[in-house]
C-alpha positions as CSV (number, residue, x, y, z in Angstrom):
1,M,-121.8,67.4,-25.1
2,E,-120.0,66.1,-28.3
3,T,-120.2,68.7,-31.7
4,A,-119.1,67.2,-35.1
5,I,-118.7,70.3,-37.5
6,G,-118.9,69.6,-41.5
7,V,-118.0,72.4,-43.8
8,F,-119.1,72.3,-47.3
9,S,-118.5,74.0,-50.3
10,S,-119.9,71.4,-52.5
11,R,-123.9,71.8,-52.7
12,E,-123.6,67.8,-53.6
13,N,-121.4,66.8,-50.9
14,A,-123.9,68.6,-48.2
15,E,-127.0,66.9,-49.7
16,E,-124.9,63.3,-49.7
17,A,-124.2,64.0,-46.0
18,I,-127.5,64.9,-44.7
19,R,-128.5,61.7,-46.7
20,E,-126.2,59.4,-45.0
21,L,-126.9,60.9,-41.2
22,R,-130.6,60.1,-42.0
23,H,-129.9,57.1,-43.0
24,S,-127.4,55.8,-40.4
25,G,-129.9,57.3,-37.2
26,V,-128.6,60.2,-36.6
27,P,-131.5,61.9,-34.8
28,E,-133.2,65.3,-36.7
29,E,-133.4,67.4,-33.9
30,S,-129.6,66.4,-33.3
31,V,-128.4,67.9,-36.6
32,V,-128.4,71.8,-38.2
33,F,-128.0,73.2,-41.4
34,L,-126.6,76.3,-42.2
35,T,-126.1,78.2,-45.7
36,R,-126.3,81.5,-47.5
37,S,-127.7,79.7,-50.5
38,E,-131.8,79.4,-50.8
39,L,-131.0,77.1,-53.6
40,E,-129.2,74.8,-52.0
41,A,-131.8,75.3,-48.5
42,K,-134.2,74.4,-50.5
43,S,-132.1,71.0,-52.0
44,I,-131.2,70.6,-48.4
45,A,-135.0,70.7,-47.3
46,K,-136.1,67.9,-49.7
47,E,-133.4,65.6,-48.0
48,F,-135.3,65.6,-45.1
49,G,-138.6,64.5,-46.5
50,A,-141.9,65.1,-45.3
51,S,-140.0,66.5,-42.1
52,V,-139.5,69.7,-43.6
53,G,-142.3,72.1,-45.1
54,G,-141.0,74.1,-48.3
55,F,-139.6,77.5,-48.4
56,V,-142.3,80.3,-49.4
57,G,-141.0,84.0,-50.4
58,G,-137.3,83.5,-48.4
59,A,-138.9,82.2,-45.2
60,A,-140.3,78.9,-44.0
61,G,-142.4,76.8,-42.8
62,M,-142.2,74.0,-40.6
63,T,-143.9,70.4,-39.7
64,A,-143.3,67.5,-37.0
65,G,-139.0,67.9,-35.9
66,V,-137.3,70.2,-38.2
67,V,-137.4,73.7,-38.1
68,A,-136.8,75.5,-41.3
69,A,-136.0,79.2,-41.1
70,S,-134.5,82.3,-42.9
71,L,-132.2,84.9,-40.6
72,L,-131.5,88.0,-41.6
73,L,-127.8,88.5,-40.2
74,P,-126.0,91.9,-40.1
75,G,-122.8,92.2,-42.0
76,I,-123.7,89.0,-43.4
77,G,-127.3,88.7,-44.8
78,T,-129.8,85.8,-45.1
79,V,-128.9,82.7,-44.5
80,F,-131.4,79.7,-44.2
81,A,-131.1,77.6,-41.5
82,L,-133.0,74.1,-41.2
83,G,-132.8,72.1,-37.8
84,F,-133.9,73.3,-34.4
85,G,-131.5,75.2,-32.2
86,A,-129.7,76.9,-35.5
87,A,-130.7,80.8,-34.8
88,T,-129.0,80.1,-31.1
89,L,-126.3,78.5,-33.0
90,L,-125.8,82.1,-34.8
91,G,-126.2,84.1,-31.8
92,L,-130.1,85.0,-32.6
93,A,-131.4,83.5,-28.9
94,G,-135.2,83.0,-29.4
95,A,-135.6,83.9,-32.8
96,G,-137.0,81.9,-35.4
97,A,-136.5,78.7,-32.8
98,G,-138.5,77.5,-30.7
99,A,-141.7,78.2,-32.3
100,A,-144.4,76.0,-32.0
101,V,-144.6,73.2,-34.7
102,G,-146.4,74.5,-37.7
103,S,-146.2,77.9,-36.9
104,A,-144.2,80.0,-39.6
105,A,-140.7,80.9,-39.1
106,T,-140.1,84.6,-39.1
107,Q,-137.3,86.4,-40.2
108,S,-135.2,88.2,-38.1
109,D,-132.4,91.0,-37.8
110,A,-132.1,90.2,-33.9
111,Q,-128.3,90.6,-32.8
112,P,-127.1,88.6,-29.3
113,T,-127.2,90.8,-26.5
114,P,-124.9,89.8,-23.3
115,D,-127.6,89.0,-21.5
116,E,-128.6,86.4,-23.7
117,K,-127.4,82.6,-23.8
118,C,-126.6,82.1,-27.6
119,S,-123.7,79.3,-28.8
120,E,-120.2,80.2,-27.4
121,D,-119.5,79.5,-31.2
122,V,-121.1,82.1,-33.0
123,A,-118.4,83.5,-34.8
124,F,-117.0,80.8,-36.2
125,F,-120.7,80.1,-37.5
126,R,-120.5,83.0,-38.7
127,E,-117.3,83.8,-40.4
128,V,-117.8,80.3,-42.1
129,L,-120.9,81.5,-43.5
130,K,-119.3,85.0,-44.4
131,E,-117.1,83.2,-46.5
132,G,-119.5,81.1,-48.9
133,R,-119.0,78.0,-47.2
134,S,-123.0,75.9,-45.8
135,L,-122.2,74.3,-42.2
136,I,-124.0,71.0,-40.7
137,V,-123.6,70.6,-37.3
138,V,-124.2,67.2,-34.9
139,R,-124.7,68.1,-31.3
140,T,-125.4,64.8,-29.7
141,E,-124.8,63.4,-26.0
142,S,-124.4,59.5,-27.4
143,P,-121.0,58.5,-28.1
144,E,-122.8,56.3,-30.8
145,I,-124.2,59.1,-32.7
146,A,-121.3,61.1,-32.7
147,A,-119.0,58.6,-34.2
148,K,-121.5,57.9,-36.9
149,A,-121.4,61.5,-37.5
150,C,-117.6,61.9,-37.6
151,G,-117.3,59.5,-39.7
152,I,-119.7,60.9,-42.3
153,L,-118.7,64.9,-42.2
154,D,-115.5,63.6,-42.2
155,K,-115.9,62.4,-45.4
156,L,-118.1,64.5,-46.8
157,G,-117.0,67.8,-45.2
158,L,-113.4,67.6,-44.3
159,S,-111.8,65.0,-46.6
160,M,-110.0,63.5,-44.5
161,D,-108.8,59.7,-44.2
162,A,-108.3,58.4,-40.5
163,R,-106.5,55.7,-41.6
164,T,-103.3,56.9,-42.4
165,T,-102.7,58.6,-39.1
166,P,-103.3,55.9,-36.4
167,A,-101.3,58.1,-33.6
168,K,-103.4,58.6,-30.5
169,M,-102.9,62.6,-29.0
170,Q,-100.1,63.2,-26.4
171,T,-100.3,66.6,-24.8
172,N,-97.5,68.5,-22.7
173,T,-98.0,71.3,-21.1
174,R,-95.0,74.2,-20.5
175,Q,-94.9,77.7,-18.6
176,I,-93.2,80.6,-20.4
177,G,-93.7,83.8,-18.4
178,D,-97.6,84.3,-18.8
179,V,-98.2,82.3,-21.3
180,V,-98.9,78.7,-21.6
181,V,-97.7,77.0,-24.3
182,L,-99.6,73.2,-25.2
183,D,-97.7,70.9,-27.0
184,I,-100.1,68.7,-29.5
185,S,-99.0,65.5,-31.3
186,G,-101.0,63.1,-33.2
187,R,-104.9,63.1,-33.8
188,I,-107.6,65.5,-32.1
189,T,-110.4,63.4,-33.1
190,L,-113.9,62.1,-31.0
191,G,-113.4,59.9,-28.2
192,E,-109.7,60.9,-27.8
193,G,-108.2,63.7,-28.6
194,N,-111.5,66.2,-28.2
195,V,-111.6,64.7,-24.5
196,M,-108.7,65.7,-23.7
197,L,-108.0,68.9,-24.9
198,R,-111.2,70.1,-23.2
199,E,-109.9,68.4,-19.8
200,I,-106.7,70.4,-20.3
201,V,-107.9,73.7,-21.8
202,R,-110.7,73.5,-18.9
203,E,-108.6,73.3,-16.5
204,L,-105.5,75.8,-17.8
205,A,-108.7,78.2,-17.5
206,D,-109.7,77.8,-14.2
207,K,-106.6,77.9,-13.0
208,G,-106.6,81.8,-14.4
209,N,-104.4,80.4,-17.4
210,K,-105.7,83.4,-20.2
211,R,-102.7,83.5,-22.7
212,I,-102.5,80.0,-24.3
213,V,-100.5,78.9,-27.8
214,L,-101.4,75.8,-28.9
215,N,-98.2,74.5,-31.2
216,L,-99.9,71.8,-33.2
217,A,-96.7,71.0,-35.2
218,G,-97.2,67.2,-34.2
219,V,-100.7,66.8,-35.2
220,S,-101.5,64.7,-37.7
221,Y,-105.1,64.5,-38.3
222,V,-107.7,66.6,-37.0
223,D,-111.6,64.8,-37.4
224,S,-115.0,66.9,-37.5
225,S,-115.3,66.2,-33.7
226,G,-111.5,67.6,-33.4
227,L,-112.5,70.8,-35.1
228,G,-115.3,71.6,-33.0
229,E,-113.3,71.3,-30.1
230,L,-110.5,74.0,-31.4
231,V,-113.1,76.3,-32.0
232,K,-114.9,75.0,-28.3
233,T,-111.2,76.0,-27.2
234,H,-110.8,79.1,-28.9
235,T,-114.1,80.8,-27.5
236,T,-113.5,79.1,-24.0
237,I,-111.0,81.5,-23.6
238,R,-111.6,84.5,-25.4
239,N,-115.4,84.4,-22.9
240,R,-112.8,84.7,-20.2
241,G,-111.1,87.8,-21.7
242,G,-107.7,85.6,-22.5
243,D,-106.0,85.5,-26.0
244,L,-105.1,82.1,-27.8
245,K,-102.7,81.6,-30.6
246,L,-101.9,78.1,-32.6
247,A,-98.6,77.6,-33.9
248,S,-96.8,75.8,-36.6
249,L,-99.4,74.0,-38.6
250,S,-98.7,70.9,-39.7
251,K,-99.5,71.6,-43.7
252,R,-102.2,68.8,-43.0
253,V,-104.0,71.1,-40.3
254,H,-103.1,74.3,-42.2
255,D,-104.6,73.1,-45.4
256,L,-108.1,71.6,-43.3
257,L,-108.1,75.7,-41.8
258,H,-108.3,77.0,-44.7
259,A,-110.3,75.0,-47.1
260,T,-113.0,75.7,-44.0
261,R,-112.1,78.8,-44.0
262,L,-111.1,78.6,-40.0
263,S,-108.3,79.8,-40.6
264,S,-110.0,83.6,-40.6
265,V,-111.4,82.6,-37.6
266,F,-108.3,81.4,-35.4
267,D,-105.5,83.7,-34.6
268,I,-102.5,81.5,-36.6
269,Q,-98.7,82.3,-36.3
270,N,-96.4,80.5,-38.0
271,D,-94.3,79.2,-34.9
272,E,-94.1,79.3,-31.0
273,A,-91.6,82.6,-31.2
274,S,-94.0,84.2,-33.5
275,A,-97.1,83.4,-31.1
276,L,-95.4,84.7,-27.9
277,Q,-94.2,87.7,-29.9
278,S,-97.7,88.7,-30.6
279,L,-99.0,88.1,-27.0
280,A,-96.5,90.3,-25.6
281,S,-97.6,93.3,-28.0
282,S,-101.0,92.5,-27.4
283,S,-100.2,93.1,-23.5
284,S,-97.7,95.8,-23.8
285,P,-99.4,99.1,-22.5
286,K,-100.4,101.8,-25.3
287,A,-98.4,104.8,-25.2
288,V,-100.2,108.2,-24.4
289,A,-100.1,110.8,-26.9
């Protein structure tokens, strides 16, 4: 499954992205839109045309194809969601999602429990929404659909141009004590770097490595799929009880993470030495008072 993520501060760009996704043939069931703005939700709903019912009284209606719902998230407030699986992306398994077509969607203040199977990216989605950004998430098994979605979300959601950065991704793994440092250079992109990163992290995790530093000094470009893979890397290690640090970000990647508000989700260190020190501090036994 490929995941492409677009983060938007502009309603106009979000509307255009939805429009282009639909016109390029990306299936509506692969697209989820999340926002805290009811006005923006109503506007985006129009882009889906007859596939989405109108929002009424802060809740939402459904027609064939796409679910529209308002969900009440503790610490965030009301989030408006369009698309099947939106509630699950927010960690609200079964809340406002999977209902029969034609039923009224309901509000929910439910929180995920340890027994619920929720998206591993919950923390990311909630944090970005808390920062006032809206999100478009495309998930698909089709490489062709993923490529179309990435092109659109890169342009309108990340405002990055891949043509200036042709270098493919390369990696090098180093062991420093009980910490693995993964040096990455080049591009973290769909079909190239994202798959390589996924496989390396999975292998490291399967071998029991829980303390990892991603040295991104040489990364020149991250597309919307690469952004999704960084989020998955973060949550994969955290879900296994580990700790992940990002270090030595290039200016381009630094600016991207700050613009998308991902800087508040990742633990970002200025350099490798700082990342290693941070990991050492977090593992040091606390003194007993």
